[in-house]
N, C-alpha and C positions, 0 to 999 in steps of 0.2 A: 564459271560456269560455262563460258564462250568458251574458253582453251578445253574445257572436259569435252562439251558438247561435238569441238570439233574430231576428237578421236572415232576413227573409223569402227572404233567398237562399241560406242555409244551409240544407242538409240533415242533415247529421253533422258534430260536432266531436269529436276524439280529442284526447288526451293525450299527446305525447311523453314517453317513458321514460325515451329514452338523453340521456347526455353533448351528443350533436350530433346534428344532425338528419339526419347520413348515413343512418344505421341505419332510420328512417321512411321517405328517399327509397325508397332501395332494396325494402322493405315495399309503399310504396303506389306505387311507379311515377307520378307523376304526368304530365302533358304542362306545365304551366306548376310552377316552383318560385319563388314570387314575394317578394321581398323589399324594403323599404322605402329611396329613395332614399339615406337616409343611410347604406346600404352601398355606394353605387354605389364610391367612391372605396376602392380595396381597402387604399391607403398607410395607413387611418385602421381597418381591422379589424384592433382588437387581439389575438382569438382566432386567426386566421390561415385562420381556418375555409370564408370563401367562396369560395375555390377549390378546396377540399376539396367545400363542397356542391354548388359547379356541376358539377364534374366527377362525381360521383354520379348527377346530374339528366339529363345527358349519353349515362352511361350507361347507364339505363333506357331512352333514347330521348326525354327531356324537355329544357326549357331554361331557365333562369336568366333572368327577368323583372324589372326592376327599377320600384317605381312614378313618376308624376312628381307625387305630390299636395302641398299646400301642405304643408310640415314644421314641424312645430310639437316640441320635444324635450320628449320625455315628463319624462327626468330633471328637465331644467330646471323646468318644470312644477310637478312633484313637488316637489321642494327648495324652490321659492318659496312652495309655496301648501299643499303637503299633508304636508310632510315628519311625520316623525315625532319628530324629533328635535329638544329643548327649545331655546330664547331663547341658553342661554349655548354652546351647540353650535355652533347656526348661525352666532354670532355669531360665534366661533374660526373657521370656515370663509371666512367673508366676508374676513377678514381672511387667511387660509392662501393663498383665491384672489388674494388683492392684491400676494404675493407669490411663489409657485409654480404653473406651467398644468401640467396632466393630461401632456399632449404629450412634455414633457420628465421627468415623473417614471415617465413609462409607458418610455419610451425606457430610463432610466437601469435598471428593473427587468428591462427585455430584456439589457440588455447584465452582465447578471449571470450569464448562461451562458457569458459567457471565466473564469470560477472555478473550480478544482477544489478538491474539497471531501472531508478524510477526516474520520470521524465513529466515536466510540469510547463505548461506555457500553454500560447496561441495558437487556437485553432484557425487558418485558413484554407476558404475555400479557391482555388484556382481556374477560373472558369478564363476560357481561349475560344472566340467567337471569329471564325473566318468570313470576311466580306470579299466580294469585290467591287469596287469603286467602277461607279457609273458614269460619273463626270461631278463638273459642278451644280449645285443645284440652282432651280430658274429663281428664287426667290431669294436667297441667301447668299453671300460667300461660302459657303460649306461645301464637303465632301460629299454627294449623296451615295449610300451604297446597298448592296443586299445582301443579307444574311445567307452564307450558304450551308455551314455547319457549325457546331457549337461541341465544346467538349471541357468535362470538368474534371479535376484531380484534388485529390488529399494534399494541402500543402501545408505548410508552418510545422508547428509540435506533432501535427499526425504524419507529415512524411520522416521528420528527425525518426520518431518511432518505427517506422518501416526500415528506416536506414538501418536504428541497432537492433532489430528483430536479426538480420540478414547475419549480427556477428555473436550478440550479448546471448546467456545465458535465459534471459527472462527477464522481458519490459513490462516494466508495469506505467501504465500512462494516465493523467489527471491531466482534464480540460473541461474548459466551457464552452457552452453550444447556445444560440440564440432562440430563444422561442418563436419570435415574429418570423422565423424561415431558417427550423433546426439542421435541414440535411442531413439530419441521422442514417438512413438507408441509402443514400450516397456513402458519407463516410464508412458505415459497416461495409461496406461492396469494398471500398479503397482500401480499409486498413486489415493489416496481417491478422487471421485470427489468432496466430498465436500472439499476439498484442493481448493483457490485462487492461482493458480501459474502463475507468471510470467519469460518467459526463456527470456536469453540473450545467442545469438549465438556465441563465438569464432569462427574466421576462421582459427586459427592457433594449432589447434590439434582436438583429437577426446573427446567425453566426457570420462572424467575417467573411465577407465574400470580394475578391479582387477580379474584374472581368475586364478582361483586355480584347481588344477589338483588332486583328490582323486583316492584312493584306494577304487574301489565301493563295495568291502565287508567289508571294517573295517572302510571305512568315513576316513581315513589317509590321510591327506594333505599329498601330494607328494613336488611338490614345487608350486610356484607363478608367474607369468607375470602379469606387471602393463602394460595400455596403457596410456600417459598422456601428456601434457604440463602444468607444473605448474608453469610457468612462470608467475607473478601474473596481472590481469587485467589492463590496463593503456588506454590512449588516447580518445577517441570517447568512447568505451566502457565502460570504467571505468564512464565515464563524466554519459551515460546511467543509468549506475546502480545505481551512486548517486543521478540524477532526481526524476527517480521510489522513491528510500527510502525517498526522500524528501517530496516525493506526500503521501506515506502510513504512514510514523511516525504519525503523530500526531492524527490515527485513534486507535491505537494498544495501549493495554494496557502493554504489556510490548515485548521485541527482545532477540530472543535467536541466538546465532550466532554459527554454527557450523564449525569451523576452522578446516579443518582438512591437510590445508599446498599446497594445490591444486590449487593457483589461485585467485580464488574468493575475500579472503579479503586482499587488498592493503590498504597498508597506507594511502591513501586519504578516502576510507569506514571504516577503524575503526576509522579514527578520526572523522569521521561525526556520527558515532553513539556514541560516548563516550560525544562526545557536546552534544547528541539530548538532555539531561534530561532523557531519557525513562529509564523506570527498564531494567540492560543489565542482560543477561546472555549467559556466554561463557565457552566454554570448546574448547581449541586450544590442538588437536589431535598429541599423536606424535606417529609417524607408520615407515614403515620401508622404506619411500620414501622421509621421511620430518627429519629424524631421526638427534637430535643437531640444526636445523633450524625453529623450530614452538614451541618456548614456549610459555605459558600461560603469561609471564612477559613482552611480547609487548604489552600485555592491560594495560593502567594506570589507568582507573577509571570504574571499573565494580559493579555490587552487587551483584550476585551471579555466582560462579567457581565451575563446576563439572566435577574433572579427578581425574586422578587413580594416584596411587603411583610413578610410573615410571616418571609421566606427571610433578610430583612434584617435584620429587627428581632432575631432570636432567639439569633444570634451576639456580640450587646454586652447583652442581656438586659435592653434597650431597649424599655418597653412602650408609650410616652406622648411620646418625645422626638421634636423634629423631624426628618424625613425628612434634611434638607440635611445635618445634622451627621453623621448615620450615614454616608450616603454618601463624604461627606469621609474618615470612619474606614477605611471599605469599600476606598476607592483608597489610602489609605496601606498597606494589611495589604497588598494584591494586587494593588500596583502598575497598578491598571487603567484605562487616559485613558478607557473607553469605559462607562458602564455603564445598563442600562433596569432601571427597576422599575417591573412590574406592578402597580397599584395597583382592579384588580377595575371595578366599577362607574365608579369615579372617575377611570379614565384610565391613564394613564403619565407616569410622568419619565424623561430622558434626558438623560443628564450624558455631554455631552464636554470632558474637561483641570476647570475649575472653571466652565464655562459651561452652564446646562440650560435645556428646557424643558417644559411641561408642556402634555400632550397628551390630550384628554376622551376617553370611550370613545363610539364609533360603536354599540354595538350596541341594538338596540331587539326583539328574540327572544334568549329564550336556551334549547337545547334540552336541552344539557350542555356543562359546562365544563373536565372531564376533557379534556387535551389541548390545550387554548387558549394555555396558556402556551408549549408546547415547538410549536407551530405559527409565534405571533410570535418565540421565539428562532431558529428556522429562517432565518426571513426578515430580520429584522433582523442577524442576525449574515453573513449577505452584505452586506446594504446597509452596513455598517458596515467591513467589509472592503473594499468598493468608495468609500469613502471619500465618500458621499453626506451631503448636509446634514445635520446632526440632528432638525431639524423636520422633517425630510422623514420621516427613519430613525421618529420617533415617528410620524408621521402612517400609514406604511405598516404600521408593527406594530400597532396600533390597527386599519387595516382589515384585517388579519389575522386579529386576533382575533377582531373580530367576524364572519366569515363562520365562522372555528374554533368557535363557542359555537353554533351552526345545525347541527353536525354529530353526532351521536352517538358519543360516547367517539373510536374513531379508524378510524372506518368507512369514510374515504379520507382522501386529502392537502386541503389548501385548493390550487383549482385554481390556475395561474398566469393562464386565463383567467378567471378567476370575479375574480380580486384585481383587474386589468386594468381590467376594468368596472367593479369598486366604488367604484375610484379619481376614473376617468370620471364615477358617476356625482354622486359626494360634490363633485367640482370645477368641475362644470355649472351 
């Protein structure tokens, strides 16, 4: 923006605060809406927004104009000369470009809209309370702070449903809220309206809430408080969930289980899904509330698993053993043909059968890692069901994770248009 503002012909520069240019066009009512010639070929518009932006310009009395300048791809120049990625990642991408092209991967991701997904799991409300530390309390060895602002996001299975909705044809959600603090209005506001949702309400607790207190200046987490009843659902409530699943299972292409260990995934519900014959995707998360009590190994019939390294090591008490052997054990217990192990800054391992590949991480900025694994799970689950090449699934998963860690908590999903752009950027 500063470089543009420095041009003699430019009087004013403004930052578009919306996801697309449509709102800005309607606000400014320009005579000309100008795009570079690389947008002229509508078939290469991965976002699908050029036609809508042109319609908005015509609507306010303007027109779309394409420049005819000498074209230099900024992505190609940046990747070649100014990339923040280290040499090992650049070497990986060079080899990957020789095997796969961006247009084919984009087409495969677009084709995921044929899939219908049934997703079930634990709802989590992620709260962020921003404070300013004032100093030590005069009567106790604690830091006194003043609350400045607070934000709340739809996490857990809600965030996964929002990610899925960006790519799948339809998303059907089943989850539990808590009667003692439902948060239904907030959930409805944050959940994509395109998602079909069925809420069951348990009378013996609140909707799970994870409240994080942060230093507002550094965004450092000070501590966290959790509100929930994590007893597994039972009785009439469990029977109602099972009845709803039996009604919805025939119409779906795959079932995704988001098991955070907060009570929705009872033994009977797990048994039903494993016997359903549907393509079954599972993440059984280890977190501070269920540490040591929510292992992926409680599932005995799964098609695709996506977990992190700790969630692989803990069930086997294997702190230092090589990951290859642990993945073998996991496949033997769960019968999963496809497994992804996310390794944080080290990237990820993707295993299909006995063949596997290692993909490096592409993230250069990490704002918040909360929910990144859920984003990776959501997109790679669809890719696995579609039968995409394992190397491509690992690549797409790490692209998704790179975008997710730049999002605070679950403020919004990884948008499909952003993922498609990122894929094209890396492969130029």
